[in-house]
N, C-alpha and C positions, 0 to 999 in steps of 0.2 A: 296327622299327615300334613306336611308343610305344603306352602303355596306352590303352584305350577311354576317350572322353570321358564323364564321369558325367552322368547325367540328373539334373538338380537342381531343386527347387521351393522357393518361399519364400512364407510366410504374411506378408501385409502389411495394416496399417491404413491406409486412404487418408484423407487431408485431404479429406473430403467426407461429406454426410449419408448415410454408409452404416454400418449398424450390427453388420456381420460381416466378419470378415477375408476379404481376396480373395488366392488363389493366382496366382502368377506364377511363369513359368520364369526361371531366373537362369544366366548363363554361368559356366564353372569359374573364369575368371580375376577375375570379380567377387565370387565366393562367398567367397573368403578375406577381404575386406574388411567382411564383415557380420557384425554383434553384435547382441544384442536393442536396439531402439529406433535403430538406425542408419537416418538418411535416405536414401532412395531415390527415384528418379523412375520412374514406371511409367505406360502409357498406360491411360486411363480415359475413355469416352465421347468418343473422338476427338481427345483432347489429353494431353499430358503431366501428370501430377499428382504432388503430394509425396505420399510415403508413409513408413511406419515398420515396419521388420522386426520381427515379433514372437518371431524366434528365429533361430538359425542355419539356413542352407539345409540340406534333408534331400532324401535321394535318394528319388527317386518319378518316376512317367511325367509328363513335362511335355507330353504329347500335347493339343493344344487350348488350351494356357495361351500367353497373350501374354509376351513378354520383359521383364524387368526392363530399362529404358533405361539407368539409371546408378546408381552410389553415390555419394552426395555427401560421406559422412565417411570420414577415415582412422581406423583402429582406434585410434591413439594420442591422439586428440582428438575425441570424439564429440559431438554436440549435446546428448545426454543420457547419464547414466551407465546402463549396461545393468540395474545393480540397481534402476533406478526404475520398471521396467515393471509389477512388482506395484502400486505405489503409484498409478501412472496408471490402470491397469485397475479399480481399486476407485472413485478419484476420479471418473472417467467414468461409471461405473455409477450412483454415488451421485447424481450431478447430471445424470443423464438426458442425456448428450451422448454421440455416437459417439466412439469412443477416438482414432482419426485426427485427427478435428477437434480433440479436448481437446489432443492433442499439439502441433498446428500452433499453437493459440492460446496455448499455454504458452510457445512461443519469441520472443524478442525480433524487432523488426523487421528484415527481412532473411535471417532463417533460417527463417522458417515461412510466408512470403506468395509474391508472385509472384517475388521475387528471391532464393529459399530456396537458390540455389547459391553463397553467399557461403563463401570459403574459411575453413574452422575449423583448418586444420592448422598454420599458423603462430602460434604465441602472440605477443600483445603484448610487445614488449620493445625492445631497443637495440643497436645494432652495437657491437661490442667489438675494438679493435686490441690485438695483443699482440707484443711484439718476439721474435724467435727467434734462435738461435744462427747464426753466420756460415754462409751456405750454400756458400760457395765463390765467388759472385759477388762484382763489385766493390762495397765498400761505398760508399754516397754520401759526397760530400764533407761534412766537419763543418759548413761555412758555409752549405750547401744548405738549402732548405727540407726536402727529403727528410732529409737528414741530421741536422737539428735535430729533426724530428719523430721519428726513430728514436732519437736521443739521449734525448729525453723519456721515450718508452715504457721502455727500458732502465732509467732511473732511477726512474721511478715504478710501473712495472708496467702491467697490463692496464688501459686507458682507453676510456670511452665514446666513440664518434666525435662525438657531438654536443658533448662537452665541450671536444673539441679544436677545433672550427672557429672558436672566436674568436682564437684564437692563429695557426691555421692554416686559413685561409680555403679553400683547395683541399684541404682534408685528404682528402676521400674520393678525388679524383684521385691525390694523393701515396700513400695506402693501397694503391689498385689497383696501382700502379707498384712499390711496395716488396714487396707479396704475390706478384707475378709473379716478382720477383728473389729471393724466398723469404727476405726479411728480417723480414716479419712474417706473422701470421696474422690472417685476419678471422673471427669468429664472432657469433653472434647469441644475446645473453642474454635470458631471459624476464624481464620486468618487469610488475608490476601498476601501473599508472598511479595516482598520488595526484591523484584528481580535486579533492577538496574541501579539502585543506590541514589546517591544524593546528586543534585546539579552539578556541573563542573565548576561554578563560583556561585556564591550566595547572591540570590536575586529577590531581595527583601520587598515587600508590597510599597509600591510608591505612596509617599506621603500625601498626594493628590493626584487625580487624572489631570491630563492636559486638557484644555478647552476644546480640542478636538475629540479627545476621547470622551468627554462629558457629553458632547453633542451626539455622538454616535451612541452612547449607552441610554441617552434620553428616548432614543427611539425603539433600542433593541429590548431593554429590560421590561418595558410594559408588555410586549408581545409573550415574554416568558412567564410574567406573573398572570397573564390572562389565559395562559394555556392555549394558544391560537397559533395557527400555522402561518407563517410569514417568512418569505425568503429574502434574504438581506446579502448585499454584496459589500463587504468591507474592504475598500479599496484605499490601501495605505501605501506610501512610499516605504521604500526599506527602512528600517529603524524607527518607524513612527508609533510604536507600541502596539500592535495588533494582538499580540499574546496577551497582554492585560485585558483586553476586550474579550478575549475567550475565556479567561479565568472568572472574569465578573459574570459572564453569562452561566459558567458552571455554579459558581456559587448561589446565584439567584435560583437556578434550578433546583437546587438542593434545599433552599429555604422554603420552596414550593412543595417539599416532600418528594421530589421526583429526581431523576437520574440525569446523567450528562454523557454525551458521546462527542469525543474529539478524535477527528482523523487527520492523518499527516501522510505525506506521500513516501517518506524515507525513514528508515530506523533511526538515524541521526536526530531527526527532529523529535522523534517519540521520546529519545532519551530525555532531552531537555524539557517537554511538556510534562513527561511523567513525574520527573522530580520537582517540576515547579507544583503540580497540583498536590503531590504528597506533601509538601511543605505547607502550602496554603490551607489544604482540606483536612489532612490527617493520613497517616499511612495505611490504614485499614480501610479506606474507600475506593482506592484506584486499583484499576486491573490494567493490564497492558497486554495487546494481541497483536503480533506480527510474526513474520516468517524467520525471524532471527532466533526465535525462541525453540526449545526442543519441542517434540511433540507432546511429551509428558508435561513440561511447563505450560504449554498452550492449553491443553485439557485441564490443568488445574486452574488457570485464569479463568476458563470458559466456565467451569464448575462455580467458582466463586461468582461470577457474574449471574449465572441461572440461580444460585440459591439466594440471590439477594443480598450477598455480603459486600459485595463491590457495587457501588452506586454511580462511579465515573470510569468511563472505558476510553482509554487512549490506544490508538493503533493505526495500522497501515489500512489499505482498502477493504480488506476481508472484515475489518471490525464493524463495519456497516451491518453485518448480519449478527452482531453479539446479542444474546439473549436477555438484553436489559429490558426490563418489565414495563417501565414506564418512563423513557427519555423525557425530559423537558426542554432542553436544548441539544443541537447537533451544530457542530462547527466543523468547517473544512478548511484546513490549512494549506496555503498554496494550492487553491482550487484548479488552478490551470495546469498542473504537473501530470504529465502523460503517465506517471506511474501509478495513477488511480485508474487506469485501464487494465483490465484481465485479458490477457491475450489467449486463454485456451478454456475449454469447457464452457462454463458460463462467462461470456464475454461482455462483462458488465463494465460500466464507469462508476466508481465509488462515490464521485461526486454526485452524480445524477440520481444513484440510489438514495444517498443521503437526503437530497431534497424529497423523493418520494416517500422515504420512511418517515420524514418530518411531517409530512401532509397527512400520512395515515395516522401518526402518533399524536397530532394537534399541537405541535410545538414548534417555534421557530428554528429555521436553518440558517446558519452564517458562514457565508464563503468568504475566506480572507485572501488577500493576495496583493502584490505590489504589479503584477502583470496579469490582469485578467486574461482568460480565454477570449477569442474573437467572438465565439457565440455568447459568453457571459456578458461581455462588454455591450453586445447588441440586445442581449435581454434586460440589461439595466437601462439602456438609452430607451428601450420600449415601454419601460415601466413595469416589466414582470418582475424586476427585483427592486428592493428599496435600497438606494444607494447610501452608504455610510461613509465618509471621506475622512481620511487622515493625511492631509497633504504635505505635513512637515514633520521632521525626525524630532525626537525628543531632546529636549534642554537645548544646549546650544550647537549641537552637531547638525552640519549641513550636508547636502548632497554632494558628492565628491565631484572634481573637476575632471572633465572628460577630454582626451586628445586622441587623434586618430593618425597612425603611422600608414601611409599609403606604401603597401609592399611593393607596387609597380616602380617606385621610385626611390625606394629606401636603400638600394644598394645590397652589397653583400651582408647576410645575417650571420652573426658570429654564431658558431655551433650549429647553423641552421634553423636558429627560432629568435635569436636576440637581435633586434634593431639597435643602432646606436642610440637612439632616443631611449628605448626602454632600458638598455643596459647602464645608462647613466642615472635614470630614475631609480634602478634599484640599487646602485652605489649609494645615492643620496638618502634614500629611505633607509638602509641598515645604518649608515653613518649617523643618523637620527636616533636610533635606537628603537626604530618601530620595525614592523613585520610586513612582508609582502606576500602575495598569491599570484602564482602564475598558472592560468586557467588553460588547459586544453582537454577537451572533452573525448579524449581517445586513451584508453589504457593500454599497457603492455609497451614494449621497446619499439616495436614498428608494425604497421598495420598489413604489412605483406614482406615476404622474403623472396627476391627475384634472382633468376639466374642471368648473369651477363652473357652467357653463350647464346641460349635459345631465347632470352627475353620473357619467358614464362615464370609466373609465381608459382610456389608450392601450394596447391590448392586443397581444400578438404575433401576427401574420399566420397562424404555423404552429402555435401552442399555445393552450391554453385558460388563459392566465395574462395577467397584467399584465407590461408592460416596466417594469424598474427604471431609474430614473435615476441616471446616472452624469455629474455635472455638470462635474467638471474636464475630462473628455473630449468634454463635449457630446454625449453618446449617451444614447438609451434602448437598453437591453440586455435580452435574455431569458436568465434564468440557466439556463434547461432546454436550450434548442437553441441558444443563442448568436447568435441573429439580433440585428442591431444597426441602429438606424436614426438619423439626426440628430434633435436637437429639432425638433417641428413648427411649421410658421408658423401653423397653425390647428388647432383640434380635428379630429382625423379622423373622428370619429362625427358631429358636428353642425355643424363649419365655423365655430364661434365663432373669434374672435381669440385669439392665442397668449396674450395677457395674461390669459386667464381660466384657463389650463393651471397648475396648482399641484402641487408635491411633496407626495404624503401618506405620512406616516410617517417613521421615521429609519434611517438607516445609517450605518456607520462614517465615511463620508466627511463627512457632514453634522454628526455629532457633533465631528469633529475641527475642522471649520470654524468652528462655533458656539463651541466651547471657544478657540479662537484669539482670537477676538473679546472673549470674556469676560475673558479673562486674557492681555493682550498680553505679549510677551516669553516666554511658556511655550514650553519646547522639547519639541515635539510630534512623535511617530512615529505613524503607521498600520500595523497589520500585519494584513494580508488578502490574498486572491487577487489583488487588483488590483496591489497595491504591492509583493507578494512572488511575482511570477509565474514567476520563476526562482531555482535555488538560490543564484545569486550575489546577487540582489536581497534574498532572504531573509537570507542570512548578513551582508549589510551591516547590515541593520535590527538583528538580534540583536546584531551586535557593538557598535553605537551604544548599545544598552540596556545591554550588559554594561560598557562603558566610561563610563557615566554621562554621556553626550552628550544623553540624553533625560531629560526630567522625567516626562511621562506618555505611555503606550502606550494608543492606542485599537485595539483589536483584537477579532478574532472567534475562534474555537476553536482557531485557529494558535498563540495565545498560550497556550492553556489547559493543555497536557500537557508534562511532561518537562523544561521549561527551567528552569534554576536560575539566578535573578539574586538576589543577597543583599540589595540595596538596595530592592527592592519592600516597601514597607511598607503600602500600601493597595491593595485591589481593590474596585472598584465594578461591581456587576452591574446594569446600567440596566433590563433587561426580563426578570426571570426567568422570566415566564409565557410566553415566546414559544414555546419547545419544548413546552410542554403543550399548546398550541392545535391542534396537527396532529391529523388523523384518523388516529391510529396507536396500535396497542396498546402499542408501546414508546415512546409520549411521554414518561410519567413517569420511566422508565428514563433517557432520553436528558436529561431535565432534571436529575435527580439527579447523573449523572456529569458534566455540564457544570459544574454548581454546585460540586460537591466538587473537581474538577480546577483550576478557574481559582482558586477559593479558595485551593488548594495554592502558588499563586505567592507569597502573601504570607508575610511572617516566617520566611523561610529562612535569614536571618542578619543580623546588625546590629541586632537589636531585635526587639520584638514585631510580629505583624501584625495588622490590622484588615481585615475583609470586610464590607462593606456590600451587602445585597440588596434592590433595589427590586422590590416585587411587589404586585399586585392580589389575589392569592390566598395569603396567608401560612400558612393552614391546610392546604394541600394536604401530603400525607404526604412527597411528594418535597422540597419545601422546607423542611418542618419537620425531616426528618431531616437534609438538609445543614445546615441552622444550628445544630442541637444536636449534629453530629459523631456521629449516631446511626445507622449503617448497618442495625444491627438492625430498628430502627424501619421503615426504608424496605423491606429486603427481606421482612420478614414480612408488612407491609400489601400489598405487590405480589404476593407469591406467594399469598396468598389470593384477590385479584382475578384473577389469572391462571388460577387453579384453577376458579374459578366460572363464568369465561368461556370456558375451553377454549382457553387459548393456551400457548405454550411457557413453562415446560419440561414442562408435563403433557400437551401434544399437539404432533405433528409438522405442519407446514404445507407446502403446495405451492401456489403461486400461479401461475395461468395466466392469460396475457394474450394478447387475440388483437388484432392490429392491422392496419388496412386503410385505404387511401385513401377507400374508399365506407363512410359511416357505416351504412346500411342493410345491406349485404353483412357487414359486419363483425359487427353485432349477430345477423343470422340465422345465421352461423356459430357464434357463441358459445353461441345456444341449441341447435344441434345438437350442439356438442360436449358441453354439458352433459347433453343427453338421453342420450347414448352414455355418458358418465361415470357418470350415475346408474344406468344398466342394470348396468354392470361393478361399481359399488359394492354394490348388492343382491346380486349374485352371488357376489363374492369377498371383500368386507371391510364387512359390514352395520355393524361398528363406527365406520366412517369417516363423515365427513359432508361433502356438498357444499354450498357457498354461492355462490349466484349462478346466471346471469350477471348483471353490472351495469355500467354504465358506470365506467370508473375515475375516481376522485377529481379527477385531471386528465384530462379526458376525450379530449383531442388533444394530441399531442407530434409535432413535426416533420411536420405536416401529416397525420398518420395517426391515424384515431379508434381508441380502446381501449375494449375490453371485459375485465372481469377476472372471474374465479371463483377459489374457495379451497377446497383440499382439507384436511381435518382428519383426522387418525387418531393413535392412541397410538403406532404404530409406522411408521416411514419406509418399510419393505418394503410395507406396505398401500397407501401412496401410489403407489409405483411401480408396483404390479400394476394398480391401478385406471387408472392413466394409460395404460400399455401397452395394456390391454385396450380401452379407451375408444377411443384411437385406431385400433385394429384395425378396431373396429365402425364406426368413420367413414370409414375408408379412404384419404381425402385431404381436404385443406382445399380451399376454392374458391380459385380464381385470384385473386391479389392480397391475400389474408389470410394472415398469418404468425402462428405460435404461438411464443411465449416461455415457457419453463419455468423457474421460480424455486423451488428447494428451500431450505427454510428461510429465506424472505425476511427481511429486515430492516424493510421497509416494504410497505405495502399501497397506497401513494399511486401 
């Protein structure tokens, strides 16, 4: 008679709006498969739900507990590394999200949603055939297909099945027959698929680091070797060689037997870094994660990381959750970029979670940028981050010369965007055989389509916004919800004939079209989300620029960061004031960063660079600082204003947004919530402030009306306490109204 069955129970975070762990019974035959963060299926509210184990099963009375239905992960290939549990607990608590939901939202499609049972146990790879010594069975005839296949394997050694198919179309069937006879073995070799190929141009390892790079690495690499957490700010001007410092940190982490994680804000930057890392470290070590991959490709990369085949991960913000078992260095390129902020579900900031994960994993975190976020600058000034400086460009390259064109006095702009000075500089640059960039951070042909009769724009039926004209596609598109409609045959507001509808304003599409008319024969490229909707399209455009198949690039911020094109001699900023017009406390920071980053594309090689900034407000501190290459001027002025107005880094913010289909019901719910929050604030955190409620600046999005309120406090813990108490006092939101909580919002719009 065998030993009695053990009574086991398991604490689980379910992927549902449940704030506490739930306990389930688990059968002994499943218990051995469970580690922290193992995916399981459990019954909840009448259906099976994804959950995550919060530890190994423990002995205890399972009476009254429902049973764990299934375990989805094998111990050798988990969806998350068990050591990530502490990181996820802290992240979920900070961003006011139930742990189980945070874990599910961190997984790629197919691993955390409805189809969460996708197999993780077989890592991506290839089938390999290898000849064996004579097994005693009759050897195939030398001139037969099986005999020729066997002879090739004996001569060349183990070979991938896919590489043999061109010569042996029936290779799979031949392999099965030879394996059955004992003449060869068939195995599976893990392989991390090279998704994006090689860099746009060779970037060999430099023969020597610059003195600035050596000084930075002398501080950084000991922290990698010592396996200790330390946060660094790599503050380097554009073209100063920050990427080489990232690569050196990754190489040192690998020497220590650990992995490395590199975050980038955009797919275009991931292309370059992935290619560089593959060249330096080898093709089998690097995985890539970003939204440009198909769900299947993203799951395959995730599996390679989980199985330990890929030890270096490059990707966008969600790569911070990658199941890398033991990262030894975490790098965040362009740390100031707003693309690191997730705007739905788990509203996290990739940079901040990179710092948190580095702390949990006991490894250094390196934040790199030419334009630090104001909060990051203040943290470095306060000594919370170790400052590493790269104040000079590599080699003989110099920062570009900056000029400003005051549009208040510039007279008529040709084609609506070219001042006389910019037009002349463009002609001079092209005559020298160099390239130019015209920067306008607005895609499409025009941001609005207006009726000359009634004066109203054609609006989005679901949002409080005008539709943008995309003339090449013959569409009006909402850039917020994605609604599309063909060009109207009459004004939808007053019924006037379509001839009276005119585009209002400029976009990259109209700039490129008008420039082509002004300068026939000009080789033009557009770089925006319309022309570079996929990684392949983006790569094609970047390659055309790199190979000088293009004279002028008209682009949005996609061209503004990280790219190295030595022949760019001129950058023209068409509307520098655009970013300043937004109702947002970070507007000046955004404008300064965009101007400085896009200016940094000029003069990186092949001669000096020139940047011409067209603006109606040349005296604004963000524009003056960018023009003068004076970061101190911008940050000192901006910090003074932030301190006076009570904004980060001197206050922590929590944005509360209520959304509902019924405008009046949403407004009532917002007032009720704010009344409860004010009660909680007076009781728990009198130093905090509550602003609102008020209609959101964009009052309606995707047919839902929006009300906002803003909590401010010197400490984030006070914000969380006020929110939890306020929601407890309110008990429940009305039916049809939902609440979104955004901790550390980057925009109040």
